[in-house]
C-alpha positions in Angstrom: -111.0 -116.0 171.6 -108.7 -113.9 173.7 -106.1 -111.4 172.3 -103.5 -109.6 174.1 -104.1 -105.7 173.7 -100.9 -103.7 173.8 -103.0 -100.7 175.0 -104.3 -102.4 178.1 -101.4 -104.7 178.5 -103.7 -107.8 179.1 -105.6 -110.5 177.3 -109.1 -109.6 176.6 -112.1 -111.5 175.2 -112.4 -110.5 171.5 -115.6 -109.2 170.5 -115.9 -107.5 167.0 -117.6 -104.4 166.5 -120.0 -106.2 164.1 -120.8 -109.8 165.1 -119.1 -112.4 162.9 -116.9 -109.8 161.1 -113.5 -108.5 161.7 -111.9 -105.3 160.5 -108.1 -105.2 160.6 -105.5 -102.9 159.6 -101.7 -103.7 159.5 -98.9 -101.4 158.8 -97.1 -102.7 155.9 -93.7 -102.2 154.2 -91.9 -99.1 153.2 -90.5 -100.2 149.9 -86.9 -99.0 149.4 -85.1 -102.4 149.6 -85.8 -106.2 149.9 -88.0 -107.6 152.7 -85.8 -109.0 155.5 -86.7 -111.8 157.7 -87.7 -109.5 160.6 -90.4 -108.0 158.1 -91.3 -111.4 157.2 -92.1 -112.5 160.7 -94.6 -109.7 161.3 -96.2 -110.4 158.0 -96.3 -114.1 158.5 -97.7 -113.6 161.9 -100.7 -111.6 160.9 -101.3 -114.0 158.0 -101.7 -116.8 160.5 -104.1 -114.7 162.5 -106.2 -114.0 159.5 -106.2 -117.5 158.2 -107.1 -118.9 161.6 -110.0 -116.4 162.2 -111.4 -117.3 158.8 -111.1 -121.0 159.5 -113.1 -120.2 162.6 -115.8 -118.7 160.5 -115.2 -115.0 161.0 -115.3 -112.7 158.0 -112.0 -110.7 158.0 -111.7 -107.6 156.2 -107.8 -107.2 156.2 -106.1 -104.0 155.0 -102.4 -103.7 154.8 -100.8 -100.5 153.3 -97.6 -99.8 151.3 -95.5 -96.8 151.9 -94.3 -96.1 148.5 -93.0 -92.4 149.2 -90.9 -91.6 152.2 -87.4 -90.1 153.0 -85.6 -93.4 152.7 -87.2 -94.2 149.3 -85.9 -90.8 148.0 -82.7 -91.2 149.5 -82.1 -94.7 148.2 -83.3 -93.6 144.7 -80.8 -90.6 144.8 -77.9 -92.9 145.7 -78.4 -95.3 142.8 -79.9 -92.8 140.1 -83.3 -94.2 139.9 -86.8 -92.3 139.8 -88.3 -92.7 143.4 -91.5 -94.1 142.1 -89.8 -96.6 139.8 -87.7 -97.7 142.8 -90.7 -98.2 144.9 -92.7 -100.2 142.2 -89.6 -102.4 141.7 -89.5 -103.4 145.4 -93.3 -103.7 145.6 -93.0 -106.4 142.9 -90.0 -108.0 144.9 -92.0 -107.9 148.2 -95.0 -109.7 146.5 -92.6 -112.2 145.1 -91.3 -113.1 148.6 -94.6 -113.1 150.3 -96.0 -115.3 147.7 -93.1 -117.6 148.3 -93.8 -117.7 152.0 -97.4 -118.5 151.5 -98.7 -115.0 152.9 -102.2 -114.5 151.3 -102.8 -110.9 149.9 -104.9 -108.6 152.0 -108.3 -107.5 151.0 -107.0 -104.0 150.2 -103.4 -102.9 149.8 -103.5 -99.1 149.4 -100.4 -97.1 148.5 -99.5 -93.9 150.0 -99.2 -92.2 146.5 -102.7 -93.2 145.6 -104.4 -91.9 148.7 -102.8 -88.4 149.1 -106.3 -86.8 149.0 -107.4 -88.8 152.2 -104.5 -87.4 153.9 -105.0 -83.8 152.8 -108.6 -83.9 154.0 -107.6 -85.4 157.3 -104.8 -82.8 157.7 -107.3 -79.9 157.0 -109.7 -81.4 159.7 -106.9 -81.4 162.4 -106.1 -77.8 161.3 -109.8 -76.7 161.8 -110.0 -78.4 165.2 -106.8 -76.7 166.3 -104.9 -79.9 166.5 -102.4 -78.9 163.8 -100.6 -75.8 162.7 -98.5 -74.4 159.9 -94.9 -73.9 161.3 -92.7 -71.1 160.0 -90.7 -73.9 158.3 -93.7 -74.5 156.0 -94.3 -77.9 157.7 -97.8 -78.8 159.0 -97.5 -80.2 162.4 -99.6 -82.0 164.8 -99.6 -80.2 168.4 -99.4 -83.1 170.9 -100.1 -80.9 173.8 -103.6 -80.2 172.4 -104.2 -84.0 172.5 -104.6 -84.9 176.2 -104.0 -88.6 175.9 -100.8 -88.6 173.9 -98.5 -91.3 175.1 -101.1 -93.6 176.4 -100.2 -96.7 174.1 -96.3 -96.4 174.8 -96.8 -95.3 178.4 -93.7 -93.2 178.0 -92.5 -90.1 179.7 -93.3 -87.9 176.8 -91.4 -84.9 178.3 -88.3 -87.1 178.4 -88.6 -88.6 174.9 -86.2 -87.9 171.9 -87.7 -87.3 168.6 -88.8 -90.3 166.7 -86.4 -91.6 164.3 -88.5 -90.5 161.1 -89.5 -87.2 162.6 -87.2 -84.2 161.8 -86.5 -81.9 164.6 -87.3 -78.3 163.7 -86.9 -75.2 165.7 -90.3 -73.8 164.4 -92.1 -76.5 166.3 -94.2 -75.6 169.2 -93.0 -78.8 171.2 -90.2 -81.1 170.4 -92.5 -84.0 169.9 -94.8 -82.3 167.6 -94.7 -84.3 164.3 -95.0 -83.5 160.7 -98.3 -84.1 158.8 -97.1 -82.3 155.6 -93.7 -81.3 154.4 -93.0 -78.7 151.8 -91.5 -79.8 148.5 -87.7 -79.7 148.0 -86.2 -79.3 144.6 -86.0 -82.7 142.7 -88.4 -84.5 145.0 -91.8 -85.9 144.3 -94.6 -83.5 145.3 -98.3 -83.0 145.4 -100.4 -79.8 145.6 -102.1 -79.1 148.7 -103.8 -75.9 150.6 -100.4 -75.5 152.3 -98.2 -75.5 149.1 -96.7 -78.3 147.1 -95.2 -81.1 149.2 -95.7 -84.6 150.5 -97.3 -86.1 153.4 -95.4 -87.2 156.7 -95.1 -90.8 157.4 -97.7 -91.2 160.3 -100.6 -89.4 158.5 -100.7 -92.2 155.9 -102.0 -94.9 158.1 -104.7 -92.8 159.9 -106.0 -91.7 156.5 -105.9 -95.0 154.8 -107.4 -97.0 157.9 -110.3 -94.6 158.3 -111.0 -94.6 154.5 -111.1 -98.4 154.2 -112.3 -99.5 157.7 -114.0 -96.4 159.1 -112.9 -94.1 162.0 -113.4 -96.9 164.7 -112.3 -100.6 163.8 -111.5 -103.8 165.6 -107.7 -104.5 165.3 -104.6 -102.6 164.3 -101.3 -104.2 164.1 -97.6 -104.2 163.3 -94.2 -104.6 164.5 -93.3 -103.8 168.2 -91.0 -101.1 166.9 -94.0 -99.1 165.7 -95.5 -98.6 169.2 -93.8 -95.3 169.6 -93.7 -93.0 167.7 -95.9 -94.4 164.8 -98.8 -95.9 166.5 -98.9 -93.3 169.2 -99.0 -90.7 166.6 -101.7 -92.5 164.7 -104.0 -92.7 167.7 -103.5 -89.0 168.2 -104.3 -87.9 164.7 -107.2 -90.4 164.2 -108.9 -89.6 167.6 -108.5 -85.7 167.3 -109.8 -86.0 163.7 -112.7 -88.0 164.2 -113.8 -87.5 167.9 -114.1 -91.3 168.2 -112.2 -94.2 169.6 -109.8 -95.3 167.0 -109.0 -99.1 167.5 -110.4 -101.6 170.1 -107.4 -104.0 170.0 -103.7 -103.3 169.4 -101.5 -106.2 168.4 -97.5 -106.1 168.1 -95.2 -108.8 166.9 -92.0 -109.4 168.8 -88.6 -108.6 167.2 -86.7 -111.2 165.2 -83.1 -111.0 166.6 -79.7 -112.0 165.5 -77.4 -112.7 168.3 -79.7 -111.2 170.8 -79.9 -107.8 168.8 -83.0 -106.7 166.9 -82.7 -107.6 163.1 -82.7 -104.2 161.1 -81.2 -102.7 158.3 -79.7 -99.8 160.2 -77.8 -102.3 162.3 -76.6 -104.1 159.2 -77.3 -107.4 160.7 -80.3 -108.4 158.5 -80.9 -111.3 156.2 -83.3 -110.8 153.2 -86.1 -113.3 152.5 -84.4 -114.2 149.2 -81.0 -114.8 150.7 -82.6 -117.3 153.3 -84.7 -118.8 150.4 -81.7 -119.7 148.6 -80.6 -122.1 151.3 -83.9 -123.3 152.9 -87.5 -124.2 151.5 -89.8 -121.3 151.9 -92.3 -123.4 153.8 -89.6 -124.3 156.4 -88.8 -120.6 156.8 -92.6 -120.1 157.4 -92.6 -122.7 160.1 -89.6 -121.3 161.8 -91.2 -117.8 161.9 -94.3 -119.4 163.4 -92.6 -121.7 165.8 -92.6 -119.0 168.8 -95.5 -117.0 169.9 -95.9 -113.8 167.9 -95.4 -111.4 170.8 -92.1 -113.1 171.9 -88.6 -112.3 170.4 -87.3 -114.9 168.1 -83.6 -115.6 167.6 -82.3 -116.3 164.2 -79.8 -119.0 163.8 -78.8 -121.4 161.0 -79.4 -124.3 163.7 -82.9 -123.0 164.4 -83.8 -123.0 160.6 -82.4 -126.4 160.2 -84.4 -127.6 163.1 -87.5 -126.0 161.5 -86.8 -127.6 158.2 -86.4 -131.1 159.9 -89.7 -130.6 162.0 -91.7 -129.8 158.9 -89.9 -132.7 156.9 -91.3 -135.1 159.6 -94.9 -133.9 158.9 -94.5 -134.3 155.2 -93.0 -137.9 155.7 -96.3 -138.8 157.4 -98.6 -137.3 154.7 -96.4 -139.0 151.9 -96.6 -142.4 153.5 -100.3 -142.3 154.9 -102.9 -141.0 152.6 -104.9 -138.5 154.3 -108.6 -138.7 154.6 -110.8 -135.7 155.6 -111.9 -136.6 159.3 -115.4 -136.5 160.5 -116.3 -133.4 162.7 -116.2 -135.4 165.9 -112.9 -137.3 165.0 -110.4 -136.9 167.8 -112.1 -134.4 169.7 -109.4 -134.0 172.3 -106.8 -132.9 169.8 -109.3 -130.4 168.0 -110.1 -129.0 171.4 -106.5 -128.6 172.4 -105.6 -126.9 169.0 -108.6 -124.5 169.2 -107.7 -123.7 172.8 -104.2 -122.8 171.8 -105.0 -120.6 169.0 -108.0 -119.1 170.8 -105.5 -118.2 173.6 -103.7 -115.4 171.8 -102.8 -117.5 168.8 -100.4 -119.7 170.6 -98.7 -121.3 167.7 -96.2 -123.4 169.7 -98.9 -125.2 171.5 -100.8 -125.6 168.2 -97.9 -127.1 166.6 -97.6 -129.4 169.4 -101.1 -130.8 168.6 -100.1 -131.2 164.9 -97.2 -133.4 165.9 -99.5 -135.4 168.2 -101.7 -136.1 165.1 -98.5 -137.1 163.1 -97.6 -139.5 166.1 -101.0 -141.0 166.2 -101.1 -141.6 162.6 -97.9 -143.5 162.7 -98.9 -145.4 165.7 -102.0 -146.5 163.9 -100.2 -147.4 160.9 -97.8 -149.6 162.8 -100.8 -151.4 164.3 -102.2 -152.1 161.1 -105.4 -149.7 161.3 -104.8 -147.7 158.2 -108.2 -146.2 158.3 -107.5 -144.5 161.6 -104.0 -143.5 160.4 -105.5 -141.8 157.3 -107.9 -139.9 159.5 -105.2 -138.7 161.8 -103.1 -137.8 158.8 -106.2 -135.8 157.5 -106.5 -134.0 160.6 -102.8 -133.2 160.7 -103.3 -131.6 157.2 -106.5 -129.7 158.2 -105.0 -128.2 161.3 -101.7 -127.5 159.6 -103.5 -125.8 156.7 -105.0 -123.3 159.2 -101.6 -122.1 159.9 -100.5 -122.1 156.3 -98.4 -125.2 156.6 -98.4 -128.7 154.8 -100.3 -127.2 151.8 -97.9 -128.7 149.3 -97.9 -132.1 147.5 -95.7 -134.3 150.0 -93.6 -135.9 147.4 -92.9 -132.6 145.7 -92.0 -130.9 148.9 -89.8 -133.7 150.1 -88.0 -133.6 146.8 -88.0 -129.9 146.2 -85.0 -128.2 144.5 -81.6 -129.9 144.9 -78.7 -127.6 143.8 -76.1 -129.0 141.4 -78.1 -132.0 140.3 -81.3 -132.2 138.3 -84.3 -134.4 139.0 -83.6 -136.4 135.8 -80.0 -136.9 136.9 -81.4 -138.2 140.2 -83.8 -140.6 138.5 -81.1 -141.8 136.1 -78.7 -142.5 139.2 -81.5 -144.5 140.9 -82.2 -146.6 137.6 -78.4 -147.4 137.6 -78.3 -148.2 141.3 -81.3 -150.7 140.7 -79.3 -152.3 137.9 -76.3 -152.7 140.0 -78.5 -154.2 142.8 -80.0 -156.6 140.4 -76.6 -157.7 139.1 -75.5 -157.8 142.8 -72.8 -155.3 142.2 -73.4 -154.0 145.9 -70.3 -151.8 145.8 -71.5 -149.9 142.8 -74.9 -149.5 144.4 -73.5 -148.3 147.7 -71.1 -145.9 145.6 -74.3 -144.3 143.7 -76.2 -143.9 147.2 -73.2 -142.1 148.6 -72.9 -140.0 145.5 -76.5 -138.9 145.8 -76.2 -138.4 149.5 -73.2 -136.2 148.9 -75.5 -134.1 146.5 -78.1 -133.7 149.3 -80.4 -136.7 148.1 -81.3 -139.4 150.5 -82.7 -142.6 149.1 -85.4 -144.7 150.8 -86.0 -148.3 149.7 -89.2 -150.1 150.3 -91.2 -153.1 149.1 -92.7 -150.5 146.5 -89.5 -149.4 145.1 -87.0 -146.6 145.8 -87.9 -142.9 146.6 -85.8 -139.9 147.2 -86.0 -136.8 149.1 -83.9 -133.8 149.9 -81.6 -133.9 152.8 
């Protein structure tokens, strides 16, 4: 298995620190609003990676944090007159609902910032004791980047020419403009915790360093997140963690490419975002997951209604095969060529587009064997389609239930009643009435399919 390492800018053969086991930390959500599709892309990408590693026999210890105290949370809570922790808890529940809909499995551990303050305080004290951090005149505890020789090695930026990161407040009391805040003093009316430096709360960057070391140790296999986190967040994590422990922090850094709208990064600050729940109102959740997995995780993916329609149609093709051909679990040596191609694609830095191409080849062969009258072979190819698809978190639903799904404006019972009326019209040779019912259902988003076994329907 080869993985592209953002630190070295090349694919590397993945060798976990402990044979057969993988320690992975991914930066999760700051919960001040609903998840948008850009967030979903990152979370689905790592869900696919974890699912595949486990399917290949690796034991993955997956940790994904929640930032539930932050300037944005406090600001949003103030704007709407809600307690910051109540607001965070509310959006945590909404996030879990969205991820559950998209088939994103829960991590092994999901620590919250407010529940791990002690870990952060201990790490900050260690950094002060080692002269990597100082208490500024403002009362902020800051990390001194000039004391960390390798600062900037992940992003490879000209550090002296960089402006302050978006979440790091510029202060005249800092020794260097890029020194970042580890602990900030309390402000009136804001949540605060006691510390050796007075009541206050942690800076954003220290959260992940403290939580990852607590749950996975000072040195672990994989750290991931969105590409926007490379600088300053992950750069600052490296500085804090390596300075505190004196060890290498992470072996492999993984970053997911931006989801774009009209060639611009989807983000709340630009106002060009679509929430997960908005999109799920118009498209099946699994079709959205398919769309998010249809491009390589490191590439930029452009959101359009047409691309979501294409994803929905592609997934529907797979479910039509599974509906019409009963899948049978294939033997280990069945269709070795397809299995080898699938593993080769996924072992090559999780190349989901090539892996999906193999799944569609399974569908093609299943249909081909069915047309030739070999239903046993067709069923085995359908079974392989399902087995490989499941590794990506796809085709896990009952085919008929997926194809029918939810049709707005008409109930399943009303659909069945119209089908019964159409069958009666056909029996009476009232073809105009039968055609009118078919057209009525099609206008409501329901396609009828007649066969020797009767009439079935699916969502259009």
